[in-house]
C-alpha positions in Angstrom: -33.5 -31.0 -24.6 -35.1 -29.0 -26.7 -38.9 -28.7 -27.8 -39.3 -29.1 -31.5 -42.4 -26.6 -32.1 -40.0 -24.2 -30.0 -37.6 -22.5 -33.1 -37.5 -19.1 -31.8 -36.2 -20.7 -28.2 -33.8 -23.0 -30.4 -32.3 -20.2 -32.6 -31.4 -18.0 -30.1 -29.4 -20.9 -28.3 -27.7 -21.3 -32.0 -26.4 -18.0 -31.7 -24.7 -18.5 -29.0 -22.4 -21.7 -29.8 -21.5 -19.9 -32.9 -20.9 -16.2 -31.5 -18.5 -18.0 -28.8 -16.8 -19.7 -32.4 -16.2 -16.7 -33.4 -14.8 -15.9 -30.4 -12.2 -18.4 -30.2 -12.1 -17.5 -34.3 -10.9 -13.8 -33.3 -8.3 -15.0 -30.5 -6.5 -16.6 -32.7 -5.8 -13.6 -34.7 -5.2 -11.8 -32.3 -2.6 -13.2 -31.0 -0.8 -13.7 -33.8 -0.3 -9.9 -33.8 0.1 -9.2 -29.7 4.4 -9.6 -28.9 5.3 -12.5 -26.1 6.4 -9.6 -23.5 4.1 -7.6 -22.0 1.1 -9.8 -23.5 1.2 -13.0 -20.8 -2.3 -11.4 -19.2 -4.2 -12.4 -23.3 -2.0 -16.1 -22.9 -5.3 -18.3 -22.0 -3.8 -21.8 -22.0 0.5 -23.7 -22.4 2.3 -22.6 -25.1 1.7 -26.2 -26.3 -2.3 -24.9 -27.2 -1.6 -22.1 -28.6 0.8 -23.4 -30.6 -2.2 -25.4 -32.0 -4.4 -23.1 -32.3 -1.7 -22.2 -35.3 -1.6 -26.0 -36.3 -3.3 -26.3 -40.1 -6.1 -29.1 -38.3 -7.4 -25.9 -36.6 -10.0 -24.8 -39.3 -11.1 -28.8 -39.4 -11.8 -28.3 -36.0 -13.3 -25.2 -35.6 -15.2 -26.1 -38.4 -16.8 -29.2 -36.6 -17.3 -27.0 -33.7 -19.4 -24.7 -35.6 -21.4 -27.6 -37.1 -22.6 -29.1 -33.5 -25.9 -27.4 -32.3 -26.0 -27.8 -28.9 -23.4 -28.8 -25.5 -23.2 -29.2 -22.3 -21.3 -26.3 -20.9 -19.7 -23.7 -22.9 -16.3 -22.9 -25.2 -15.2 -20.0 -23.0 -14.2 -19.2 -19.9 -13.9 -15.6 -18.6 -10.5 -14.5 -17.5 -9.3 -11.5 -15.5 -5.9 -10.2 -15.2 -4.0 -13.4 -15.9 -6.4 -15.5 -13.1 -9.2 -17.3 -14.2 -12.7 -17.2 -12.7 -15.8 -19.0 -12.5 -19.5 -17.3 -14.9 -20.7 -16.8 -11.5 -17.9 -14.2 -10.5 -18.2 -12.5 -14.0 -21.6 -11.9 -14.3 -21.9 -11.0 -10.9 -19.1 -8.3 -11.9 -21.7 -6.7 -14.6 -25.0 -7.3 -12.5 -22.8 -5.4 -9.5 -21.1 -2.8 -12.5 -18.1 -3.2 -10.7 -15.5 -1.8 -12.4 -12.3 -2.7 -10.2 -13.4 -6.7 -10.5 -13.1 -6.1 -14.3 -9.8 -5.0 -16.2 -8.9 -1.7 -17.6 -7.0 -1.6 -21.0 -3.4 -0.7 -20.3 -2.3 0.7 -23.9 1.1 0.5 -23.1 1.2 -3.0 -22.5 0.9 -3.5 -26.3 1.4 0.1 -28.1 5.1 1.5 -29.7 5.8 2.9 -26.9 7.4 -0.4 -26.3 8.0 -2.1 -29.6 8.2 0.3 -32.7 6.2 -0.5 -36.0 8.7 -3.4 -37.5 10.2 -4.9 -35.0 11.3 -8.3 -34.6 9.4 -10.3 -31.8 7.5 -13.2 -30.5 4.2 -13.0 -31.0 2.6 -14.8 -28.0 1.6 -17.8 -30.9 4.9 -18.6 -30.4 5.9 -17.3 -33.9 8.6 -14.5 -35.4 7.7 -11.0 -37.3 7.6 -8.1 -37.3 5.7 -5.8 -34.9 2.4 -3.9 -36.0 1.0 -1.6 -33.3 -2.4 -1.3 -36.2 -2.8 -5.0 -36.2 -2.8 -5.3 -31.9 -5.7 -2.1 -32.2 -7.8 -4.7 -35.4 -7.7 -7.6 -34.0 -8.3 -6.2 -30.2 -10.9 -4.3 -31.9 -13.1 -7.7 -33.7 -12.2 -9.3 -31.0 -14.4 -6.9 -28.4 -16.8 -7.1 -31.1 -17.4 -10.6 -31.3 -17.3 -10.6 -26.8 -20.0 -8.0 -26.3 -22.0 -9.7 -29.1 -22.0 -12.4 -27.1 -22.7 -11.9 -24.2 -25.9 -11.0 -25.6 -26.4 -13.3 -27.3 -26.6 -15.6 -23.9 -28.7 -12.4 -22.3 -31.0 -12.8 -24.9 -31.2 -16.4 -24.8 -31.3 -16.2 -20.7 -34.6 -14.2 -20.8 -36.2 -17.1 -22.9 -34.5 -20.3 -21.2 -33.5 -19.3 -17.8 -32.9 -23.2 -17.3 -30.7 -23.4 -19.8 -28.4 -21.3 -19.6 -27.9 -22.1 -15.8 -27.0 -25.1 -16.6 -24.5 -24.1 -19.5 -22.3 -21.9 -17.2 -22.6 -23.5 -14.3 -25.1 -20.2 -12.4 -27.5 -20.3 -10.0 -30.7 -18.8 -10.6 -30.4 -16.0 -9.2 -27.6 -15.0 -11.3 -28.9 -16.1 -14.3 -31.9 -13.7 -12.9 -29.8 -11.2 -12.0 -28.2 -11.6 -15.7 -31.8 -10.9 -17.5 -31.3 -7.1 -16.3 -28.6 -6.3 -17.0 -27.9 -3.8 -20.7 -25.7 -2.1 -22.6 -25.3 -0.2 -20.3 -23.2 -3.0 -17.9 -21.4 -4.3 -21.2 -19.8 -0.7 -21.5 -17.7 -1.4 -18.2 -15.1 -4.1 -20.3 -13.2 -2.0 -21.5 -10.6 -5.1 -22.1 -11.2 -9.5 -23.3 -12.2 -11.3 -20.7 -13.5 -14.1 -22.5 -10.8 -16.6 -23.4 -10.9 -20.3 -25.2 -11.0 -22.3 -22.6 -8.9 -25.1 -21.4 -9.8 -28.4 -20.6 -7.2 -30.6 -17.7 -7.7 -34.4 -17.0 -5.6 -37.2 -16.2 -5.8 -40.7 -16.3 -5.6 -43.1 -13.2 -3.3 -45.3 -12.2 -3.9 -49.2 -13.1 -3.1 -52.3 -10.8 -2.9 -54.3 -14.6 -0.4 -51.5 -15.5 2.7 -50.0 -14.5 2.5 -47.2 -16.6 2.6 -43.6 -15.4 -0.7 -41.5 -15.2 -1.3 -39.6 -18.8 -1.2 -35.7 -17.2 -2.6 -33.9 -20.5 -4.9 -30.6 -21.7 -7.2 -29.7 -24.6 -8.8 -26.7 -25.9 -12.8 -27.0 -24.6 -13.5 -26.7 -28.6 -11.0 -29.9 -29.9 -13.1 -32.0 -27.6 -16.4 -30.8 -29.0 -14.5 -31.4 -32.5 -13.0 -34.7 -32.2 -16.6 -35.9 -30.7 -18.2 -34.6 -33.7 -15.6 -35.8 -35.9 -16.2 -39.2 -34.5 -12.5 -39.5 -33.2 -13.5 -39.7 -29.9 -16.7 -40.9 -27.5 -19.4 -39.2 -27.1 -19.2 -39.4 -23.4 -16.6 -36.8 -23.4 -19.1 -34.3 -24.3 -19.5 -34.4 -20.5 -16.0 -33.0 -20.0 -17.8 -29.7 -20.8 -19.8 -30.2 -18.1 -20.1 -26.3 -15.7 -23.0 -27.7 -13.8 -21.2 -29.1 -10.5 -24.0 -32.3 -9.9 -21.2 -33.8 -13.1 -19.3 -36.2 -10.7 -16.0 -36.6 -13.1 -15.6 -40.3 -11.3 -15.6 -42.1 -15.1 -12.2 -42.7 -15.4 -12.2 -45.0 -18.6 -13.2 -41.7 -20.3 -10.0 -40.3 -18.7 -8.3 -42.5 -19.9 -9.2 -42.9 -23.8 -9.0 -38.9 -23.5 -5.2 -38.6 -22.5 -5.0 -41.3 -24.7 -6.1 -39.9 -27.3 -3.9 -35.9 -26.6 -1.2 -37.8 -25.9 -1.0 -39.0 -29.5 -2.5 -35.4 -31.2 1.2 -33.8 -29.4 
């Protein structure tokens, strides 16, 4: 996909890939500090997926994902008030500076007005511990900074390589052109976390040769990428990350293979 002589463009795209990994790492730390009650809008996946973010193999998986120099789609997805939206909808809200379509930070959902410092709580990641509002504020700042850094990297790359950005996020060329013109003032509209780790849902199809019940499962997008990188999954499975709607999800051999692998992981 890349012109080997254009190192400048390649470096810009690598910055996108690496900065979205940083968002995922920050999200993992953020949910360690968030109390379960009052934090549902920050839950990006099922309880099982959230627990897997804390698994011992997270470091190996996220490091493997970090080292991949190309992929067909982002590992992140926008979420507004607990609901997943398309990248086109999110960028449209930024371009039009539509604050009504973007979240406002509600400090009452995470500060000491609900829990006292040191109070025993269940955190969003499923662990138990003592609530510390200062930790919430610290990790929220980290993820906001990582989020803004990522969006600025995307904005920069959109000017250099708009065709790639169009495919990477499943955007029309006009939307990419509009995004090229946004600046820091537009990003200042983001008062809360809007970018979350992306979840890939898949299922196996029933077969005439087998009486087995079709399997439905989910995985973090970074897990799919990491397993391909580490050789656990066929490289064709990378297509599951594609946002481009021209990709037809009709390769049941891929879905069945991924379901089998994910079931063994769980």
